[in-house]
C-alpha positions in Angstrom: 0.2 0.0 0.0 2.9 2.3 0.7 4.1 1.4 -2.8 0.4 3.0 -3.9 1.0 6.0 -2.6 4.6 6.8 -3.2 3.5 6.8 -6.9 0.6 9.0 -5.8 2.3 11.6 -3.7 6.2 12.6 -5.7 6.7 16.5 -4.4 9.6 16.7 -2.3 8.8 18.8 1.2 9.1 22.7 0.5 8.9 24.4 3.7 8.3 27.7 2.3 5.6 26.6 -0.1 3.6 25.2 3.2 4.0 27.7 5.3 2.5 30.4 2.5 -0.3 28.1 1.8 -1.1 27.4 5.3 -0.8 30.9 6.6 -2.9 32.2 3.9 -5.9 29.3 4.5 -5.9 30.1 8.3 -6.2 33.7 7.1 -8.6 33.1 5.2 -11.0 30.9 7.9 -10.9 35.0 10.0 -14.1 36.7 9.7 -13.2 40.9 10.1 -16.3 41.8 12.7 -15.3 44.6 14.2 -18.1 47.5 13.0 -19.1 50.7 14.3 -21.6 53.2 12.5 -20.7 57.0 10.9 -23.0 60.1 11.0 -24.7 58.2 7.9 -25.5 54.9 9.3 -27.0 56.2 13.1 -31.0 56.2 12.6 -32.3 59.7 13.5 -31.1 63.2 12.9 -33.6 64.0 10.1 -34.6 67.6 11.7 -32.5 70.7 12.5 -32.2 70.8 15.9 -32.9 74.3 16.9 -33.0 77.2 14.2 -29.8 78.2 12.4 -29.7 82.0 14.6 -31.3 83.8 17.4 -30.3 81.1 20.1 -26.8 82.2 20.9 -25.4 78.6 20.2 -23.7 76.7 17.3 -24.9 76.0 14.5 -26.4 72.3 14.3 -27.7 70.7 11.3 -28.3 67.3 12.6 -28.0 65.5 16.4 -26.1 62.5 14.8 -23.1 64.8 14.1 -19.7 62.7 16.0 -19.2 65.6 18.2 -23.1 65.2 19.4 -23.8 62.5 22.4 -25.4 59.5 20.6 -23.6 60.6 17.4 -21.9 58.2 14.7 -18.4 57.9 14.9 -15.5 59.9 13.2 -14.1 57.4 11.5 -16.1 54.5 12.3 -14.5 51.4 12.0 -15.7 48.6 9.3 -15.0 44.8 8.7 -12.4 44.1 7.1 -11.3 41.3 4.9 -8.5 38.9 5.5 -8.9 36.6 2.4 -5.6 36.2 0.5 -5.4 34.3 -3.1 -4.1 30.7 -2.9 -3.1 29.5 -6.5 -4.7 26.1 -7.3 -1.7 25.2 -8.3 0.3 25.8 -5.2 -2.5 24.5 -3.2 -2.3 21.0 -4.6 1.5 21.1 -5.1 1.7 21.9 -0.9 -0.8 19.4 -0.1 1.1 16.6 -2.5 4.4 17.6 -0.1 2.6 17.7 3.2 1.2 13.5 2.1 4.7 12.5 0.6 6.2 14.0 3.9 3.7 12.0 6.1 4.5 8.7 4.1 8.2 8.9 4.8 7.8 9.6 8.7 5.5 6.7 8.3 2.6 9.0 9.5 0.4 8.0 6.5 -2.1 4.9 6.0 -4.1 3.4 3.9 -7.0 1.4 4.7 -9.9 -0.5 3.2 -11.3 -1.5 6.7 -13.3 2.0 6.8 -16.8 0.3 5.9 -18.5 -0.3 9.1 -21.7 -2.0 9.6 -23.4 0.0 12.0 -22.9 3.4 13.9 -20.8 1.9 17.1 -17.9 3.8 18.6 -16.9 0.8 19.9 -15.9 -0.7 16.0 -13.6 2.6 15.8 -12.4 2.1 19.1 -11.6 -1.7 17.2 -10.2 -0.3 13.9 -7.9 2.2 16.3 -6.2 -0.4 18.2 -6.0 -2.6 15.1 -4.0 0.1 13.4 -2.3 1.1 17.2 -2.7 4.9 16.7 -4.3 7.0 19.1 -3.9 10.6 17.7 -5.4 10.6 13.8 -7.6 12.3 11.2 -9.5 10.1 8.8 -10.3 10.9 5.6 -12.9 8.9 4.2 -16.5 9.9 2.1 -19.6 11.8 3.0 -21.4 8.9 1.7 -19.6 6.7 4.7 -21.6 7.8 7.1 -20.9 4.7 9.3 -16.8 5.7 10.2 -18.3 9.3 10.7 -20.9 7.7 13.4 -18.6 5.6 14.6 -15.3 7.7 15.2 -16.5 11.3 15.9 -16.7 10.7 19.5 -13.2 9.4 20.2 -11.0 11.9 21.9 -7.7 13.0 18.8 -10.0 11.7 16.2 -11.4 14.0 13.5 -13.3 12.5 10.4 -13.6 14.4 7.5 -14.6 14.3 4.1 -12.4 14.0 1.3 -13.5 17.5 -0.1 -12.1 19.3 3.2 -8.9 18.3 3.2 -6.4 21.2 4.0 -2.8 21.9 4.7 -3.6 22.5 8.1 -5.7 19.8 9.6 -3.0 17.4 7.7 -0.3 18.5 10.0 -2.4 19.0 13.0 -2.8 15.0 13.8 0.0 12.5 14.3 -1.2 10.0 12.0 -3.5 10.5 8.3 -5.8 7.6 7.4 -7.0 7.3 3.9 -10.1 5.2 3.1 -9.3 3.1 0.0 -12.5 4.1 -1.8 -11.5 7.9 -1.9 -7.8 7.5 -3.0 -9.0 8.5 -6.6 -10.5 11.5 -5.4 -7.5 12.8 -3.0 -5.0 12.3 -6.3 -7.1 14.5 -8.2 -7.3 17.1 -5.8 -3.7 16.8 -4.9 -2.3 16.4 -9.2 0.3 18.6 -10.3 
């Protein structure tokens, strides 16, 4: 099985590429939520608060001016976008070299035992004891709900669909276990 995987993942580890793609991916997960209202966004203030002349006070056209209480903010903060563009070729290359490095360090496994007969955590624990691993990421298909339900409640175990693979989650776990049924889809996702 390791020969099959070594044919699939051929790119040598490129630390700079993996770092760039991972930081860009994590940056894209951020949501800039800081927001304040400027004078046009604050509700009210349509009428002139007092006559232009005669009172001896300052000329005011609206109660929503930044110098008034309950007015808008002068330089109001708006949600910031942290999105960074990641080229497809770079992203695929980074995934390919991460998989190759995991294989080189004997942390990448291929299994055909993820076709559980029932949604039982006991079955998931039996598989882990057979594979002799305690911290792992399982990559399977969403069409295999038994695997998701059997493994999701076990500590330090994450189960994802093959479409959700990203560089951060691959490096987060000690071991990565690939379902042999989704090997072709992973090949397409990491093809250079």
